[in-house]
N, C-alpha and C positions, 0 to 999 in steps of 0.2 A: 504494500500500500504506500503510495506516495505521500510524503509529508512536506511538500513544498509550501512556501509561504501562502500561495493561493489556496492550496488545500486546507491549510490551517484556518485561514479567514473564512472559507466556505463552511468549515465545521462549526465555527463560532456563530455564523449567520444562521445555520440550521438549528443549532442548539438553542439560541435565544428565541427563535420562532417556535420551536417545538415545546419549550418549557414555559414561555411567557405569552405567546400569541393568543389573542382573544378578540371578541367583538366588543364594540362600545355599547354598553347597556343592552347587549344581545341584538343590536340592530344589524340586519343583513347588509353586506356591502361596506362594512366598516372594519377597522382593525385598531387595536390598542395593545400595548404591552402591560400585562399584569404587573403590579409593583413587586411581587415576590413569587417564588415557587417553593412549595406548593401555593396555589392561589389562595389568598385570604378571602373569607366571605365578605368582609367589609374592609376596605383599605383606603388610605389617603389618596388624594389626586396629586400627582407630580407632573405638572404640565411640561416642565423643562426636561424631565427625563424622556418624555415622548419626542421632544424636539431632537434630542441626540439619537434616539432610536431611528428617527426619520433620516438623519444625517448618515447613520450607519447603513441603512437600506440603500441610500444613494451610492455609498462606497461600494457596496456589494453589486449593485446593478451595473456600475461602471466597470468593475472588475470582470463580471461575466460578459459584458459587451466586448471588452478588449480581447477576451479569450475566444470570441466568436460564438458564444453560447447565447444566441439571440432570444430563445424562448425563456431561459432562466432570467435573463436581463429584463425582459418584458414583465415577467411575473413579479420581480422585485420592484420595478417601477410602479406597477399596479398596486402592490402592497403599500408603497409609500403614499400613493394618492388615497387609498382607503384609510391609512393612518391619519392623514389630514382631515378627512371626513369624521373619523372617530374622535379626533381632538375637538373638532367643532361641536359635535353632539355632546361630548362629555363636558364641554365648557358652556353649555346652555345656548348653543347655536352660533357662537362666534369663535374666531381664531385668536383674538386678542386676549390679553391677560389684564384684569382690572387692577393688578397691584404692582407687578414687577416688570421694569423695563428690560432688565437683562434676560429674563425668560423670553420676552418677545424678540429680542435680538437674536437669540439662538435659533428660534424657529424661522426668522427671516433669512438667516444664513442658510439653513437647511433647505428652505424652499427655493432660494436662489440657485442652489446647486441642483435641486430636482429639475428646475426649469432648464438649466443648461444640459442636463443629462437627457431630458425629453427631447430637446432640440437636436442634440447630437445623434440620438438613436432614431428619431422619427421625423425630424424637421418641423414638428409642431409642439405647442405647449398648451396644456389645459387651462381653461378659464379659472378653474378652482385655484390653481397655484398663483396666477396673476392677480386675482382678486384678493386672495389672502395676503400675498406679499405687499400689495398696495396698502391694505388696511394696517398691516404691521409697521410699515415704514412711516405712515402718517402718525402712528402712536409714538414711534421712536423719536421722531422729530420734535414732538411735544415734550419729550424728556430732556432735550438739550437746550440749555440757556446759559446766560452769562453769570448767573449766581455762582459765587465761590471761584470766579474767574473763568469758568467754562466747564467742560465735561458733561456727563450724563447722570441724571438722578438714578439711584438704584430702584426706588419705588415711588408710588404716587403720593406718599407722605411728604416727599421732597425735603428731607432733612439729611440725606446722605448721598454723596457722589462717590462712586467707586470704580475700580478697575474692571470689575466683573460686568458692569453695564457699559462703561465707556469704550473698552477695547472692542467688543463685538459690534457695538453700534458704529464705531469708526470703520470697521471692516465692511459692515452692511452698507454704509454710505459710499465707500469706495466702489463696491460692486454694483451700485445703482448710479454711478457716474457723478456723485456729489463730492468731487475730489477736494475742493477747498474746505468744505465742512469737515471732511474726514481729517484733513491735515490739522485743522484747528483742534479737533478732539485729541489727536495724538500728541501734538505739542503741549496741550494742557496736561496730558497724562504724564509725559516725561518731566515737565516743569514741576508738577505737584506731587506725584506719587512714585517716581522712579527713585530707588535707593541704589546709587552707583556702587557703593561699597559692597553691598550684598548681591548686586546683579539681578534684582527682581523688583517687582512693583509692590508697594504697600497696598493694603486692601482698600482703603478709602479715607475720605475726609468728611467728618460729621459736623453739621450745624447744630450747635448746642443752644437750647432755649430759643428755638425758631419762633419768630413772630413776636417775641417779647420786647424788641427794640434794643436789647442788650446781648445780641447773639455773639457767641464766640465759636471757634472751630476746634475740633479735636481730631487728630490723625490716628487711624487704626494701623499700626505698624506690622500686623500679621502678614505672613507670606503664604500664598497658596499657589499650587502649581498651575491651576487653570487660568490665573490672571496673566501668566506669561504667554499662554498659547495664542489667543486671538490677537494680542498686541503684536506678537511676532509675525503672524500672518498679515496683519494690516501694514506693518512697516515694510515687509517684503513687497507687497503689492503696490504700495505707494512708491517705493524705489523703482519698480518697473515702469510706473507711469510718469516719473519725474525726468524731465529733459535736461535740467541744469546739472552738470557733472558734480559740482560741489554739494548741492543739496542731495543728490542721489547717494553720494558717498556717505553723507551724514546718516541717512536712513539705513544704509547697509552696515555702517559701523554700529548703529543701535541694534540692528537685527543680530549681529554677531555677539554683541554684549548680552542680549537676552539668551542666546543659545548657551554661551559659556556660563552665564548666571544660573541657568537651569541645571547644568552639569554640576555646579557647585552647591546649589541649595536644595535640589529636589532629587537626589540620588542616594542610594544605599548600596552596600556590597551585595552583588547578586550571587546566585547559586553556582554560576560558572566562572567565578573569579573576576568578573568585570562589573562595573556599576550598572545598576538598573534604576529606572525611575521609581521613586517612592510614592506611595499613595496616601490618602487621607481617610481611611476607614470606610464606613458605610454611610447610609443616608445620602444627602446631597454630595458629601465629600467622596462618595464612591464613584463619581463621574469625573472628578477634577483632573486626574492625571491622563485619562484618555483624551481629554481635550488638548492638553499640552502635547501629547504624542502626535495628534493629528497635524499640528502646525510645525512640530519638529520634522515630521516627514516632508512637509512642504519646504522647509529650509534645506533639508538634505538634497532636495531635487532642484534647488535654485541655482542656475548657472551664474547669477550675479554675486552670490554670497561667496566670501573667501573660502578657499578649500579647507582650512583648518576647522572653521565653524561648521561647514557642511559635513565633515567627517565626524565631528563630535555628535551632531544631530543624528546622523545615520546610525552610529553605534548605539546611542541611547535607545532609539526605536527598535533596532534589531535585537539587541540584548534583552530588552524588556519583553518583546514578543517571544523570544526564545524561552525566557524564564516562565512566562505565563503558559506557554504550550507544554513545557516539560512538567509543570506543576499542576496540570489540569487533573480533574477526576472524571473519567469517561465511563459511562454506564448505560445499561439498557433502560430506556425510558419507561418500560412497563414494569420494571422491578420496583420493589419497595425502596423508596428513596432513603429510608432511615437505616438501611442495612449498611454496615461498615464497608463491605465489598459488594458492589452491585455492578458487575461488569461482565461482558461476554466478548468473545473475539470475532464473532460473525454476526451479520445483520446490522440493523440500525442502532447506532449509539448516539448519545449526546454528551456534551462536556460541560462541566461546571469549572469555571476558572477562579483562581485565587483572587481575593480582593487585595492581596499584597504580593507583588511579583517575586519578591525575595523569599517567600515561604510557599511551600506546597499547599494546595487547596485543602488537603486533609488536616493540615495544621491550622491554617488561617480561617477555614470555614468548617465548623463542627459538623460532622456527618449527621444528616437528618434535620439540621436547623434550616429554617427558611433562607433561601438565597435571594438576594435583592436584584432587581432588574438593573439598577444603576451600575453595580459592579460588573455585571456581565456585558452590558453595552460598552463599558470602559474597556474591558479586555478585547471585545470584538473590534473596537475602534483602533486599538494598538495593533492588532493582527492585520487589519486592513491597511494600516499605514505601512507596515512591514511588507505586505504583499505588493503594494504600489511601488515601493523602492526596489523590489526584486525584478 
């Protein structure tokens, strides 16, 4: 059996679908990822987990298309469209989020990629994607203003501007041809939240006592891997669009600094003697490092970025993917999931991937305990990034 990077990514795609795939409120023609496996009877709604699930479906569709597997690619694109419908139904008939701007930015990015994949494969794009994307961009623009000097609000309370909202918003603005606005967002991000010594972005800046007339600000100095991801992607794409050589080099130098900072701040010793990306546990943190890996893969593929940074980015993605694959727990999906060993050598199997690449899934994920969708989409995203590099 081949275990090429493409095979590994396909196994992750199949496993997430087999273990977590469901309908939205049992409505035909829809798709959602259950928040956990085994599926809880009643579970929370994680809008932004679904956005990254959609992004991973686009990764898989593009991989199958490049391999000439047109039927599989079409099936995955169809699933992505059904997921968009599922999200709208689960959100009460809308695709926007009433609270968080960063959540909407993630979905806007995923839909932009779905649009491009549809066009590449079929020459057309569905109205569902165009309409949803337009609604999301309108909402994102409303989250950008000059308060605190610029940037994007994290939520509609408008008392916190952070990297998690500003970076993907900047990238979404770039991909919808609002280059000047994106540049402003990124300049604010580097001026306000970049920590040059640590090589990473601080989480955000909070407006204390908002509306009192005596407001002050407080900076949250926490570092999270996902903050570096979309900022890296946005800086690279802005460099590609910049004609002035000096400005282009500025953005490329910043991209290299983000890559080297990620290697410094977000790695641990891996099981094969080389560093792997570290993760942030479960819950929302269970997706963070998959996001970083997506954009490290983009950096590794960039012909503009200096060779040293490209090599660092490539090794981080490939070693993390290797660790996740070797640390998987593969089993027969009809077996009792609570059994310590539920595996067979023939027939259909699915894989559960560790939430911590440096540790085997049997250590990091107690056998029989519910497995979260976020950690599995994270692993899938890392494996797709490695497959693209191959």
